C-alpha positions as CSV (number, residue, x, y, z in Angstrom):
1,X,68.4,-45.9,121.0
2,X,66.9,-49.4,121.2
3,X,63.9,-48.2,119.3
4,X,66.0,-46.7,116.5
5,X,68.1,-49.9,116.2
6,X,64.9,-52.0,116.1
7,X,63.5,-49.8,113.3
8,X,66.7,-50.2,111.3
9,X,66.7,-53.9,111.7
10,X,63.1,-54.1,110.7
11,X,63.8,-52.0,107.6
12,X,66.7,-54.3,106.7
13,X,64.6,-57.4,107.2
14,X,61.8,-56.0,105.0
15,X,64.2,-55.1,102.2
16,X,65.8,-58.6,102.4
17,X,62.4,-60.3,102.5
18,X,61.3,-58.5,99.3
19,X,64.5,-59.6,97.6
20,X,64.2,-63.2,98.7
21,X,60.5,-63.3,97.7
22,X,61.5,-62.4,94.2
23,X,64.3,-65.0,94.2
24,X,62.0,-67.7,95.6
25,X,59.6,-67.0,92.6
26,X,62.6,-67.3,90.3
27,X,63.6,-70.7,91.8
28,X,60.0,-71.9,91.4
29,X,60.7,-71.7,87.7
30,X,64.3,-72.8,87.6
31,X,64.3,-75.4,90.4
32,X,67.6,-74.0,91.6
33,X,67.4,-73.0,95.3
34,X,71.1,-72.0,95.3
35,X,70.0,-68.5,94.2
36,X,69.1,-67.9,97.9
37,X,72.8,-67.6,98.6
38,X,73.2,-64.9,96.0
39,X,70.3,-63.0,97.5
40,X,71.8,-63.3,101.0
41,X,75.1,-61.9,99.8
42,X,73.8,-59.1,97.6
43,X,71.2,-57.9,100.1
44,X,73.8,-56.2,102.3
45,X,74.8,-53.7,99.7
46,X,71.3,-52.0,99.4
47,X,70.9,-52.3,103.2
48,X,74.1,-50.3,103.7
49,X,72.8,-47.7,101.3
50,X,69.5,-47.7,103.2
51,X,71.3,-47.1,106.5
52,X,73.3,-44.3,104.9
53,X,70.2,-42.6,103.5
54,X,68.6,-42.6,106.9
55,X,71.7,-41.9,109.0
56,X,71.6,-39.5,111.9
57,X,75.3,-39.2,112.4
58,X,78.2,-37.6,110.5
59,X,79.3,-39.5,107.4
60,X,82.9,-39.3,108.6
61,X,82.0,-42.0,111.1
62,X,80.3,-44.5,108.7
63,X,81.5,-43.7,105.1
64,X,84.4,-46.1,105.2
65,X,82.4,-48.9,106.8
66,X,79.6,-48.4,104.3
67,X,82.0,-48.7,101.4
68,X,83.5,-51.9,102.9
69,X,80.1,-53.5,103.4
70,X,79.1,-52.7,99.8
71,X,82.4,-54.0,98.4
72,X,82.1,-57.2,100.5
73,X,78.5,-57.7,99.4
74,X,79.0,-57.2,95.7
75,X,82.2,-59.2,95.6
76,X,80.7,-62.2,97.3
77,X,77.5,-62.0,95.3
78,X,79.4,-61.7,92.1
79,X,81.5,-64.7,92.9
80,X,78.5,-66.8,93.7
81,X,76.9,-65.9,90.4
82,X,80.2,-66.6,88.5
83,X,80.4,-70.0,90.3
84,X,76.9,-70.9,89.0
85,X,74.8,-70.5,92.2
86,X,72.1,-68.7,90.2
87,X,72.1,-71.1,87.3
88,X,71.6,-74.9,86.9
89,X,72.6,-77.5,87.9
90,X,71.4,-77.1,91.5
91,X,74.1,-77.4,94.2
92,X,74.2,-80.8,96.0
93,X,73.0,-79.7,99.4
94,X,69.9,-78.1,97.9
95,X,69.2,-81.2,95.7
96,X,69.3,-83.2,99.0
97,X,66.9,-80.8,100.6
98,X,64.5,-80.9,97.6
99,X,64.5,-84.7,97.7
100,X,64.1,-84.8,101.5
101,X,61.1,-82.4,101.4
102,X,59.4,-84.0,98.4
103,X,56.0,-82.6,97.8
104,X,56.5,-79.9,100.5
105,X,59.7,-78.6,98.8
106,X,58.0,-75.4,97.4
107,X,56.6,-74.2,100.7
108,X,59.6,-75.3,102.7
109,X,61.9,-73.4,100.4
110,X,59.7,-70.3,100.8
111,X,60.2,-70.6,104.6
112,X,63.9,-71.2,104.0
113,X,64.3,-68.1,101.8
114,X,62.5,-65.9,104.3
115,X,64.5,-67.3,107.1
116,X,67.6,-66.1,105.3
117,X,66.0,-62.7,105.0
118,X,65.3,-62.6,108.7
119,X,68.9,-63.6,109.3
120,X,70.1,-60.8,107.0
121,X,68.1,-58.3,109.1
122,X,69.6,-59.5,112.3
123,X,73.2,-59.6,111.0
124,X,72.8,-56.0,109.7
125,X,73.0,-55.1,113.4
126,X,76.8,-55.5,113.0
127,X,77.0,-52.2,111.3
128,X,73.9,-50.2,112.4
129,X,75.4,-48.2,115.2
130,X,77.9,-46.1,113.2
131,X,75.0,-44.7,111.2
132,X,73.3,-43.5,114.4
133,X,76.0,-42.3,116.7
134,X,79.1,-40.1,116.5
135,X,82.4,-42.0,117.0
136,X,84.3,-41.7,120.2
137,X,87.6,-43.0,119.0
138,X,89.5,-43.3,115.6
139,X,91.7,-46.4,116.1
140,X,88.9,-49.0,116.3
141,X,87.6,-47.7,113.0
142,X,90.9,-48.0,111.3
143,X,91.7,-51.4,112.8
144,X,88.2,-52.7,112.1
145,X,88.2,-51.5,108.5
146,X,91.7,-53.0,108.0
147,X,90.6,-56.4,109.3
148,X,87.5,-56.4,107.2
149,X,89.4,-55.5,104.0
150,X,92.0,-58.2,104.6
151,X,89.1,-60.6,105.1
152,X,87.6,-59.6,101.8
153,X,90.9,-60.0,100.0
154,X,91.6,-63.4,101.7
155,X,88.2,-64.7,100.8
156,X,88.5,-63.4,97.2
157,X,91.9,-65.3,96.9
158,X,90.4,-68.5,98.3
159,X,87.4,-68.3,96.1
160,X,89.5,-67.7,93.0
161,X,91.8,-70.6,93.8
162,X,88.9,-73.0,94.2
163,X,87.0,-71.7,91.1
164,X,90.2,-72.1,89.0
165,X,90.8,-75.6,90.4
166,X,87.2,-76.7,89.6
167,X,87.3,-75.3,86.1
168,X,90.2,-77.5,85.1
169,X,88.7,-80.8,83.7
170,X,91.8,-82.7,85.0
171,X,90.7,-82.0,88.6
172,X,87.3,-83.5,88.3
173,X,86.5,-85.6,91.4
174,X,89.7,-84.4,93.2
175,X,90.1,-82.5,96.4
176,X,91.3,-78.9,96.1
177,X,94.6,-78.6,97.9
178,X,96.1,-75.6,96.2
179,X,97.1,-72.3,97.8
180,X,95.1,-71.4,100.9
181,X,93.2,-74.7,100.6
182,X,96.4,-76.6,101.5
183,X,96.4,-74.9,104.8
184,X,92.7,-74.8,105.7
185,X,89.8,-76.9,104.5
186,X,87.6,-73.8,104.6
187,X,89.7,-70.7,104.1
188,X,86.7,-68.9,102.5
189,X,84.7,-69.3,105.8
190,X,87.7,-68.2,107.9
191,X,88.2,-65.0,105.9
192,X,84.4,-64.4,105.9
193,X,84.6,-64.6,109.7
194,X,87.4,-62.0,109.6
195,X,85.1,-59.6,107.7
196,X,82.5,-59.8,110.5
197,X,85.3,-59.5,113.2
198,X,86.2,-56.3,111.4
199,X,82.7,-54.9,111.6
200,X,82.6,-55.7,115.3
201,X,86.0,-54.0,116.0
202,X,84.8,-51.0,114.0
203,X,81.8,-50.7,116.4
204,X,84.1,-50.3,119.4
205,X,84.6,-46.7,118.3
206,X,81.0,-45.9,119.2
207,X,81.0,-46.8,122.9
208,X,78.9,-49.5,124.6
209,X,76.3,-49.6,121.8
210,X,79.1,-50.6,119.4
211,X,79.4,-53.9,121.2
212,X,76.2,-54.9,119.5
213,X,78.4,-55.9,116.6
214,X,79.6,-58.9,118.6
215,X,76.2,-60.6,118.4
216,X,76.1,-61.0,114.5
217,X,79.8,-62.1,114.6
218,X,78.8,-64.9,117.1
219,X,75.9,-65.9,114.9
220,X,78.2,-66.1,111.9
221,X,80.6,-68.4,113.8
222,X,77.7,-70.5,115.0
223,X,76.4,-70.8,111.4
224,X,79.8,-71.7,110.0
225,X,80.4,-74.5,112.5
226,X,76.9,-75.8,113.2
227,X,74.3,-75.0,110.6
228,X,74.9,-74.0,106.9
229,X,78.7,-73.9,106.8
230,X,81.2,-76.6,107.5
231,X,78.9,-79.6,108.4
232,X,76.8,-79.8,105.2
233,X,79.8,-78.7,103.0
234,X,82.0,-81.5,104.3
235,X,79.1,-84.1,104.2
236,X,78.7,-83.3,100.5
237,X,82.4,-83.5,100.0
238,X,82.6,-86.9,101.5
239,X,79.6,-88.1,99.4
240,X,81.3,-86.9,96.2
241,X,85.0,-87.6,97.0
242,X,84.9,-90.3,99.7
243,X,88.3,-91.4,101.1
244,X,90.2,-88.7,99.4
245,X,88.4,-86.1,101.4
246,X,88.6,-88.1,104.6
247,X,92.4,-88.1,104.1
248,X,92.3,-84.4,103.5
249,X,90.4,-83.9,106.8
250,X,93.1,-85.8,108.7
251,X,95.9,-83.6,107.4
252,X,94.5,-80.1,106.9
253,X,93.2,-77.6,109.5
254,X,89.4,-77.4,109.7
255,X,89.2,-73.6,109.8
256,X,92.2,-71.5,110.8
257,X,95.0,-71.6,108.1
258,X,97.8,-73.7,109.4
259,X,100.7,-75.8,108.0
260,X,99.3,-79.2,107.0
261,X,100.3,-82.5,108.6
262,X,102.6,-84.7,106.5
263,X,100.9,-87.4,104.5
């Protein structure tokens, strides 16, 4: 079983690496490294199809999960494209990296893009097991799929609210505090985490091997809180919005949606 899982992870990594190589070549011309995020999001859909194509278990155990992964991947990738991640101007955090790396930016971004591909391969472990084993129980699959779907819907609502806010010229330079953003500074990250929790719960239906889904979920939480999620996002927000965002930080929950403190 370990060997089979390792092979699937290697296949996912190779597919993601090929996608990110193409996107790195694109950013060489456009000088917009934000396209790496689009590649990361959209890579999971073909990976799910790859796992389905090579599955050794009944489709009754993985069909719903496969559909959820594809829906999540395409929804998130489509949103990032609509937000402008694949077109100029380059997002602030990547502008900062490009300036920091200077003459080494090209090679460092290559490493960065391929690191994202490696991460994609590792995270795909969250939903490998259902494609390899028969389910032992039904309720974890139903519960996990429900949590993941609610996460997708919540993330879609948060993304739409933010995109609509930013597209209004009257809001230029202001902090978004509409809808879910009035209860959480990062509702998109919270609901993203819910999606991965859903994958982990779904895996419980497949016995001890299903617990493998907890590892990617932990990586996602660690990334949100310590690497590419909240820290650089809030640092950029403070640079662009200053005291207005600092006031927002004092009043609004960092992650879990919660009623805000009074002004």
